[in-house]
N, C-alpha and C positions, 0 to 999 in steps of 0.2 A: 494461441489464437491463429497460428500459421505453422503447420507441420508438414515437412517433406520427408521422403524416405531416405535420401542419401545425405548423411551428415556424420560428423566425427567429433566426439567429445574429447576435448583437450585437457580436461581436469586430470588431476593426479600429480605425480612427482615432477617438479620443475627444478632447475638450478636457480640459485638465488644469491644475492649479496647486498650488503648495506653500502651505501655511499659511492662505491665504484664498481664497474662491471667486471669483478673478479670471479663471480659465480662460484664462490668457495663453500656454499651451503646448499642444502636441499630443502624445498618447501612443498607442502601439499596444497595445491590449488583446488578449490577457491577459498582457502582459509588464510586470513592475514597473519603476518608474522607475530602480532601481539597475542594471538590465542594459542593455547596448547595443541589444538587439533592440527595446526599447521606443521607441527614438528619442531617449531622454534620456540614460541612462547616467551619472547622477550618483550618487556614493556617499555623500554627506553625509546625516546623519539628519534627517528631518522627521517630527515626531510626527503632523501632520495633513496630509492631501492631499485634493484634490477632483477629481471626475470629472464630465463632462457629455457626454451623447450625445443628439443629435436623430435621431429615426427615424420612419418612417411605418408604419402597421399597417392592414391590411384584414381584417376578419372573414371567415372562410370559411363560417360557419353562424350561424343565428339562435339566440338564447338560450344562447350559449356563454360560457365564462369564459376569461380570459386570465391566465396565470401568468408570472412572471418568475423565472428560476433563476440562481443564482450558484454556480459550482463550488467556489470558495474565495476568500475575501478576508481578508487578514492585516492587522489582527487584529480590530478592532471597527468596525462600519460602520452607517450609516443610509442609507436609500434613499428618494428622493422621485420621484414621477412627476407631471409637470405641476403641481408645487408641493405635492402632497399626500404626506405621509409615509406610506409603505406598510410599512416593516419596519425592525427593528433586529436586528443579529446580533453575537454575541460568539463568538470562536473562529476561528483563522486557517487551519484545514486542511480543514474539512468543508463540504458544500453547504447552502444554505438557499434557500427560495422564498417568494414572496408572491403573493397574488391581486391583480391591478391592474385588474380589469374596470370598477370604478366610476369610474376616472380616466383610462383610456386613450381616445385619440381617433385621428383619422386621422393627425394630425401631433403628435408628442410630444417632450417634453423629460425626460430621465432624469438625475438628479443623485445621485451617491454621495459621501458623506463618510466617510473612513477615518481612524481614529486608531490609532496603533501606537507605544506607548512602548517604545523600543528597550532601555531599561535595566530593564525589568520582567522579573525572573527568576522570578516566580510563575506565569507563563503557559506552556503547552506551546509550545516554540519550536524544539525540535530542534537542528540544527546552525547556526542563525543567531546570529552573534556579537553581543555587546552592548558591545564595546569600540570604540574609534575606528577601528581597522583589523582585518581578519580576521587570525587567527593560530592556530598549532597546529592543532587539529582543528575549528576553527569558521570559518564562511564568511560571505561577504557576506549581510547580511539582506535580506528581501523585505518590502516594504510595499505593501499595496493589492491590487488584483485580480490574481490569478495563475492562475486557471482560467477556463474559458469562461463567458460570460454569454449567455443565450438566452431568447426568449419562446416560449410554447407555448399553443396554443388547445385547450381541452378542452370537452366538453359541460357543461351545467349540473350534471349529476350524473355523476361520473366516477371512474375508478380513481386512487387517490392513491399507492399503493405496492404493490410486488410482492416477495414473498420465497419462495425455493425451499428446502425442507428435503428432502434425498434420503436414502433408507434403502437402502443397497446390499444388505443381507442379505435384506430382504423384497421387493426390486425395486419399491419404491413411492416415490412422490414426493408431497410435500404442498405445495400452492400456497396460500400465505397472501396474500390479496388485500384490502387496506384500501380501502374505497370511501367516497364522500361521502354515500351513502344506501344503504338496503337494496335488494336486487334479486337478479337471477339472474346467476351467473358461469359462463362456459363457456370451456374450454380445448381447443384443437385442437393435438395434439402430433404432430410429424413428426421423422423422422431421415433426414438426407441426402436430403431431398426426398420421402421416402416417408411417407405418412400412417400414423400408428400408432394413435391413438385420439382420441375426442372425449368429454370428460367435462364435466358441468354440475352445478350445485348452486344451490338457492335459499337466499340468505342472509337470515336474520331481522334481522340488524343490519348494521353497517358493516364488520364483520370476517368476511369469507367465507373458507371453506377448501374445497379440492378435494383428493381423494385419487386419484392416478393410479397404476394398476397396470401395470407393465411386465413382465408374465409372458411365457412363451414363446409363448403363443397370440397375444398382441398384437404381439410382435416378429417372430414367424415363425422364431425360431431359439432353441435351448436354451442356447447357450454365451454367456451375457451377459458374462462376464468378458473374453472374447476380442474380441467384436465391438461391445460397447456401453459398457463401462465407461470412465471417464476416467482416463488416466494421462499422464505427460509424454511417453511414447513414442507413445501413441495418444490424443490429446486429443478423444475423442468427445463431441459436444454434441448435445442434442436441441433443436429449435426449437419454439416455442409461440406461438400466436396466442390472446390472451385477450380475451374480449368480456364486457362488463358491460351488462345491460339493467335499468334502474331500474324501480321500481314505477310511475313516472310516464311510462315509455316512452322515457327518454333512453338512448342507446346510445353506448358508448365502446369503442374497440379499441386494444390495444397489442401490440407484438411483443416477445418475450423469448426466453430460452434457459436451459438448465440442463445440468449434467454430473453423472453419478451415480458417486460414489466414496465410500469411507469411509476415515477416518484414525483410527488407534487405537494404543494402547500395549498390547501383549500379551506377558506374561511378560518385561517389561522391554525389549521390542523395539519400535521404531517401525515401524508397518506401514501400507502403502497397499493397500487392498482385501484386507486380512488377509495380505498377503505382506510379508516384511521389505523395507524400503526404506532403502537407504543414501543419505543426503542429501549430495550434493556441491553445496554452495551457494557463492555469492560475494556479498560485501557490496556493496550497491548504494546509493550516496548519492543518485543521480538528480539530479545538477546538470549544467548545460551552461554553457560559458564565455560564450556570447552571451545566454543567457536564464535563467540561475540555476535555480530550482526548476521552471520551466515548460519542457516539451519544445518545441524550436523548431517541429516539425511532428509530426503524429500518427505519421508513418512512423518518427520517431526512436525511439519506443517499440518498434516492430517490429525495428528495427536492433539495439537493445540485446539484445532477447530472442534474436534469431538468433545474435549473437556469443556469448552465454552458452552456447547449445546447441552451437554449432560448437566451442567450447573444451571440451566434455564436462561442463559443469555441468548439473544437472537442476533447479536452483532458485536463488532469490536471497533474501537477507534485506534487505528494504527498510528502510534504516537511518535512524531518527529523522525519518521523513517519512510522512504519510498521502498516498500517491501518487494522482495523478489516476486515477479509475476506468477511463479508457481503457487504461491500462497493464494493469490487471487483466483487462479484456476481451481484450486481445491475449494475455496469459498463459494465459487460459482456452482461447483458440482455437489457440494455437501449442504449448501444453504446457510450462508452467514452474511449479514449486512456488514458493510465496511465503510468507515469514514477514511478517506484518502487524504493524507496530510503532507504538506511540504516541510522538509527539515529546515530549521531556522538558522539564519545568521544572527549575530549578536550585537552588531553595530549598524547604524544607518549611514549610508554613504552612496555616492553614485555607483561605485563598484558593486556594493551589496544589492542595489536595485537591479542593475544589469544582470548579475548572476541569478538573483532570485527569479526574475521574470523568465530568463532563459530555461532554468531547470523546471519551473512550474509549467511552462509550455510543453516541455518534453514529457513531464510526468503525466499530464492530462492526456496527451496524445497516445502515450503508451497504455494507459489504463481505461480509456473511454469505452471500450467494447465490453467490459466486464459487468454483467448484471448485478453482481454483488455490491459494487460501488454505488452508494446512495447519497454521498455528500462529499464536497471538496472543502478542504480546510487549509487555506494558504498561510495563516498566521496563528500563533498560539501565545496567549498571555502577554501580548505586546513585545515579545522577544524580537529584537532587531529594529523595533520602532518604539523606543522607550518613552518618547514624548508625544505619542500619537494622540493623547487626550486633548492636546491643544495645538500641535504642530501641523500646519496645513500640508507641508510636503510629505510627512509620514502618513497622514490621512489619505493623500492622493495616491501613495504607493499601495495602501490597503485597497483602495477602490480600483486601482489598476489590476491588482491580482484578482480581485473579484470579477472584473470585467474580462480579463483574459479567460477565466474559466467559463464565463457566460458566452464569450465569442466562440470558443472552441467546442463547447458543449452546453447547450441551453436546456438540457433535460434534467439537470440535478440541482438541488439547492446548494448554495455556497455560504459557508460560515466565515465571515470576514476576519475575525480575530477571536478565536475561541477562548472564552473565559470572562472577558470584560472589554471595555473600550471599543465596542463594535462601531464600524462605520456602516456602509451599505451591506446588509446581511439578510439572508433568507430565513435564518433561525437565530433566536437569542439564546446563547449558551452561557452558563454560569459555573464558575469554579468556586467551590465553597468548602474549605477545610477548617473553618473556625471552631467547629465542635464536631469531631469525627464520629462521636457516638452519642446517642441519646438526645437527638435534636428535639424529638417529640412531635406529635401530630399537630399540624397547623403552623409549623414554624415558618413556612414560606408565605402562606396566605394567598390573597387574590393577586391578579396580575400587577395591579398598580403598586402593591407592596413589594413584589419581587423586583420590578423595574427600578424602584427607588433604593434598592440595596446597594451596598458598596463592599463587596467581598475583597479582602486584602487591602481595603482603603481605596479601591478603584471603582470609578463609575462604570456602569454597564454599557454606556454609550459615550463615544468621544464627543467633544464639544461641537455643537452644530448638528448632531445626529440624534434621532429620537425613535422611540418604540413605535412600531407600526403594525401591531397585532401579529408579530411573528410567533411561531411555536416556541415555547420555552422549555429548555432541557437543562438539567443539572449535569454538566458534562465532565466534571471532576469533583470527587468528594470521597470521603472515607479514608483510605490509605492506612488501615489499622495494621500495626506491626505485630507479628508474632513469630518467634523463633523457638523451635523445639530443642535447639542446641545452643550452648554458650558461644557467642561470637558478637563482634561489633556490628551494629546495624541500626537503622532508624526507620521510623514511619511518622505519620502525623499524630498518632496516639499509639499506645502500646498495651498489650494484654499478655497474660502469662500462661494461657492454656488454650487449647483448641476450642473448648466449650465457650470460653470468654470471647474468642474471635467470632464464633457463630452468633452469639448474642449481640456482639457489637455490630456485626453486619446486619442483623435483624433490626437493630435500633436505628441504623442508617437508612435502610431501604424501605421498611414497612411504612413509615410516615410519608415517604415520597410517593408511594403507590396510592396513597389516599389524597394527595394534593391534586385537586381538579385543574389547577392552573399549570401543572407540570406535565409535559407529554413524554418524558423519557429521562433516562439517566445514563451515566457512564461512570462506573465504579473504578477507583484506583486501588489495585490493579490486578492483572492476571497472574503474574509471577514475580517472585523476588528477582531483583537485578543487582548483582554485586552488593554494595552497601545498603541498598534499599530492600528492606525485608517486609514490605507491606503487601505482598501478593497473597491471593487465595491459594496459590500453588507455590511450592518452593521453586528455586531456579532449575531443579531437576524434574519439574512438572509432577511433583507428588502433592496431592491434595492435603492441605492442612486441616480441612474440615471435610467429612464425607460429601461427595458431590451432590448426593440426593438431599442433603440438609440445605445446601445453598439453593438448590432447585426449588425446594418447598417454599423458601422465603420469596424467591423471585416470582413464583407462580401463584402465591397466595394459598397454597395447599395447607392442610392441617400439619402441625408440627410433627416431625418424625421423632419417634420415641428414642430415648437414649439407649445405647447398647448396654450401658451399665445400670 
């Protein structure tokens, strides 16, 4: 979302140690010590780990500032540069930065201390297990640096952040540009290499705004929906070059982009650009066997997106993970809907509420400009709010998370508690694994029948809350396990062949596509993850069933003939 020319990637070999700053090992950043790709691959828990990196730096301009950025460090960390403490951060999933101009030299030493209490159930942790070994639906935990670390040189007065708010109906785009000083902001907008417009504004304070009009005169064509709007089928993006000129004559430039689309619920129907949009999603845990929560390479994000689209899915539910923004960038570029979900804590307490609200706020502000994000999901299956069905405090927390999302971004629907026991919610989502295969046509029936269901013995609405004609989606189901090799693993049901998996998937999905009361689904799941072997792909991203067969089911095409 904000790209400059002068920066330095600090990924690669770092010195590392457990418990004390002895730095007697080497680790490959940004991979955590628990995964093989880090070069360590040890699974035992260590509450404290240390990193050290020696690097050189040469300034590209006078009177500039130097920033250090961390994509994500799990869970709590302190950073020193040349012996000077520069920042402290709490929260394992979101980025943070610090200015290090005062202490950086030509040759430098960077030290990071990370603390991660693996037994702490009050912090947002997602699918990271807290027991001695992974089991059930929980996986190997991650401690330490797990996203990119980099340095960036900026002018003395510079652009701090960029946010895009697009209005599909008025064909306008609002650029919110936070700067370190007052000055003039200018944006040059282009589309597929063709200049569209240049807009500028003089900001009286550090929060500047520009309004960009994309009318037919600027674009040269009246049919905006067909040629310029963002959809999964046509992920059109506008490029922007943003320039800031401070009152003191300091100049900063960044490159960015935006997509114009609207997400809405109209007469109980989920719409994209005011047209009904049937969401065909797949649950994406985003784990890799050699690198856990960190993608092995940037291309691995693209590979997952391509496979989703080749199988006929138009989106993913990123499950229990604030994914690397590089994934969202590729989803914007390649065209994939995304549900953005807060990783769960597992107990309810004042500390859990404080941490959850803080990370949720940071996650929304990080991801709000991505057109691929079409829903916010703050809670899942009452995790962290186990008495929400009747407890007013836990219901209030759910409503608070909903309201935070609406206060920071009123343009997207919010799903209050995905699966069941909803409070205030813009969509009604149902998790149903009771019969993974062969449910049969008409199993869900009319809306009233669905609303009265109790999957896993849970009511779909918490006490005091009621259905108000929200769109209904079956947002977890299936989970059919199939392994081509002998190994321990589980799913919600099991088959013994690829053909049986294909038929099981057909038996799950085809009836849903015929249910008039259901507006979309999210199948469990994209890949195998450790002991869970219920993916349509193996953990190495190998299709268990040819992708064209899954696509034929998802799109309602005629059955693809067997190779045999």
